[in-house]
C-alpha positions in Angstrom: 0.0 -0.2 0.0 1.2 3.5 -0.9 -0.2 6.6 0.9 0.4 10.1 -0.6 -1.0 13.2 0.8 -2.3 15.9 -1.6 -3.0 18.9 0.8 -6.0 19.7 3.2 -7.6 16.3 3.5 -7.0 14.7 0.4 -5.1 11.7 0.2 -4.5 8.9 -2.4 -4.4 5.3 -1.5 -2.9 2.6 -4.0 -2.6 -0.8 -3.9 -2.0 -3.3 -6.6 -4.0 -1.6 -9.6 -6.7 -0.1 -7.5 -6.5 3.5 -6.3 -8.6 5.2 -3.4 -9.3 9.0 -3.0 -10.1 10.6 0.1 -11.8 14.1 0.3 -10.5 15.3 -2.7 -10.3 19.0 -3.5 -12.8 20.4 -5.8 -12.0 22.9 -8.8 -14.5 25.2 -6.9 -12.7 25.2 -3.9 -10.0 28.1 -3.4 -7.8 25.3 -2.2 -5.1 23.8 -5.0 -5.2 19.9 -5.4 -3.7 17.1 -7.6 -5.6 15.3 -10.2 -5.3 11.6 -10.7 -7.7 8.9 -11.9 -9.3 6.8 -9.0 -11.6 3.4 -8.7 -13.2 4.5 -5.5 -13.7 8.2 -3.8 -14.7 8.7 -0.2 -16.1 12.2 0.6 -16.6 12.9 4.4 -18.3 16.4 3.9 -20.1 17.9 1.1 -18.3 21.0 0.6 -16.0 22.2 -2.3 -12.8 21.6 -0.1 -13.6 18.0 0.1 -15.8 16.8 -2.5 -14.0 17.0 -5.8 -15.0 14.0 -7.3 -14.0 15.2 -10.7 -10.5 15.8 -9.9 -10.0 12.1 -9.5 -12.0 11.3 -12.7 -9.6 11.0 -15.1 -9.4 9.0 -18.6 -11.1 5.9 -18.2 -11.1 6.2 -14.4 -14.6 7.0 -13.2 -14.8 6.6 -9.6 -17.4 4.9 -7.3 -18.3 7.8 -5.2 -19.3 7.2 -1.4 -20.5 10.2 0.1 -22.2 9.2 3.5 -23.0 6.4 5.9 -23.4 2.8 4.9 -21.7 -0.3 4.0 -19.8 -0.8 0.7 -17.9 -3.4 -1.0 -16.0 -3.4 -4.4 -12.7 -4.0 -6.0 -11.4 -6.0 -2.5 -12.3 -2.9 -0.4 -14.8 -2.8 2.3 -16.1 0.5 3.6 -18.3 1.4 6.7 -19.4 5.0 6.9 -20.4 6.5 10.0 -22.2 9.6 10.7 -20.9 12.3 13.0 -20.7 16.0 13.0 -18.4 19.1 11.9 -18.6 22.8 12.0 -16.6 23.1 9.2 -17.0 26.3 7.0 -19.1 27.9 10.1 -22.0 25.8 10.1 -23.2 22.3 11.5 -22.8 19.6 8.8 -22.9 15.8 8.5 -19.3 14.5 8.3 -18.5 10.7 7.9 -16.1 8.8 9.5 -15.0 6.0 7.0 -13.5 2.4 8.4 -11.9 1.0 5.3 -10.4 -2.5 4.9 -8.2 -3.4 2.1 -5.0 -5.7 1.8 -5.5 -7.1 5.4 -5.2 -3.6 6.9 -7.8 -1.4 8.6 -7.9 2.3 7.7 -10.1 4.9 9.8 -10.5 8.5 8.0 -12.0 10.8 10.5 -12.6 13.3 7.8 -13.7 16.9 9.2 -14.5 15.5 12.5 -15.6 18.4 15.1 -15.9 16.7 18.3 -13.2 14.3 19.9 -16.3 12.4 21.3 -17.7 10.0 18.8 -21.2 9.0 18.8 -22.0 5.5 20.4 -22.5 3.7 17.0 -18.9 5.0 15.8 -17.4 3.8 18.8 -18.7 0.3 18.6 -17.8 0.1 14.8 -14.3 1.3 15.3 -12.0 -1.1 16.3 -8.3 -2.4 15.6 -7.1 0.7 13.7 -4.0 0.1 11.6 -3.7 3.6 10.0 -5.9 6.6 11.2 -6.0 9.9 9.7 -6.9 12.7 11.9 -7.7 16.2 11.6 -6.0 18.5 13.6 -6.6 22.2 12.3 -9.3 23.7 14.4 -11.6 25.9 13.2 -14.9 23.8 12.9 -12.9 20.4 13.4 -10.8 18.9 15.9 -7.7 21.1 17.2 -4.3 19.6 17.6 -4.7 19.0 20.8 -8.2 17.3 20.5 -7.0 15.5 17.7 -4.0 13.9 19.5 -6.2 13.3 22.3 -8.7 11.4 20.0 -6.1 9.6 18.1 -4.1 8.1 21.3 -7.5 6.7 22.7 -8.3 4.7 19.5 -5.3 3.0 19.7 -3.8 3.0 16.2 -0.9 1.6 14.9 0.2 4.4 12.8 -1.3 8.3 12.8 -1.2 10.4 10.3 -2.3 14.0 10.7 -4.1 16.0 8.2 -5.9 19.5 7.8 -2.8 21.6 8.5 -0.5 23.5 6.2 -2.7 25.1 3.4 -6.0 24.8 5.7 -6.4 25.2 9.7 -4.4 26.9 12.3 -0.8 27.7 11.1 0.9 26.2 14.1 -1.2 23.3 14.4 1.4 20.4 13.2 3.8 21.9 15.6 1.4 21.6 18.5 0.3 18.2 17.3 3.8 16.8 17.6 4.6 18.5 20.7 1.8 16.8 22.3 3.4 13.3 20.8 6.5 14.2 22.0 7.8 14.3 18.7 8.7 18.0 18.0 10.5 18.6 14.9 9.8 15.2 13.2 10.3 15.4 9.5 7.7 14.6 6.8 8.3 12.1 4.5 7.0 12.2 0.5 4.7 8.6 0.9 4.1 6.2 3.3 4.7 2.5 1.5 3.7 -0.1 4.0 2.7 -4.0 4.3 0.7 -5.6 7.0 3.9 -7.1 8.2 5.4 -3.5 8.7 2.8 -2.9 11.5 4.1 -5.4 13.7 5.2 -3.8 17.2 3.9 -0.1 16.2 1.6 1.6 18.6 0.5 5.2 17.6 3.4 5.9 15.6 2.9 9.3 14.1 3.8 9.8 10.2 3.9 13.0 8.9 3.4 13.0 4.9 4.4 16.0 2.8 1.8 17.6 0.5 2.4 16.6 -3.1 
């Protein structure tokens, strides 16, 4: 599995010949994001900063779009979407947390989650997380401190912060890394990982540089 960060909450996840996109940036957004073809796109919050399905529609790649709660299975990927809340953009909206299982690994994408106290249904469904994507920018989503506290409580093997840099509080990443005792940790261009690589990891923070 190869994970690259496209900025904001936009991620590209590849395994074999299957490509997933999380919260792609739309052409209608003021933010700038990459373009590539995806097989599956997951949108947590229906706003231009996160709902750019067209940005991951390229050539003969026309992705299956998942835009809310429910259970889905395609191309060897199982997805469980769970409704939560966000105040991103200044008003209360639905935010979908996604549990994704593929290649023997469990990914949890929190999207633009606004409260660190998850609904009971989400708490029950989220289990044995290998890789957690957590927002840390504040301003309607979790702050760096809230994001770290929630991440630790979910006990993932790897924590990937998002919603920083081009979006959210300017010092969000610095605060998040300080909370985790990893101040000054360097970013990497991509995370290439297999199931066996997760052995022995407990809450390791991985910072991905925006492409």
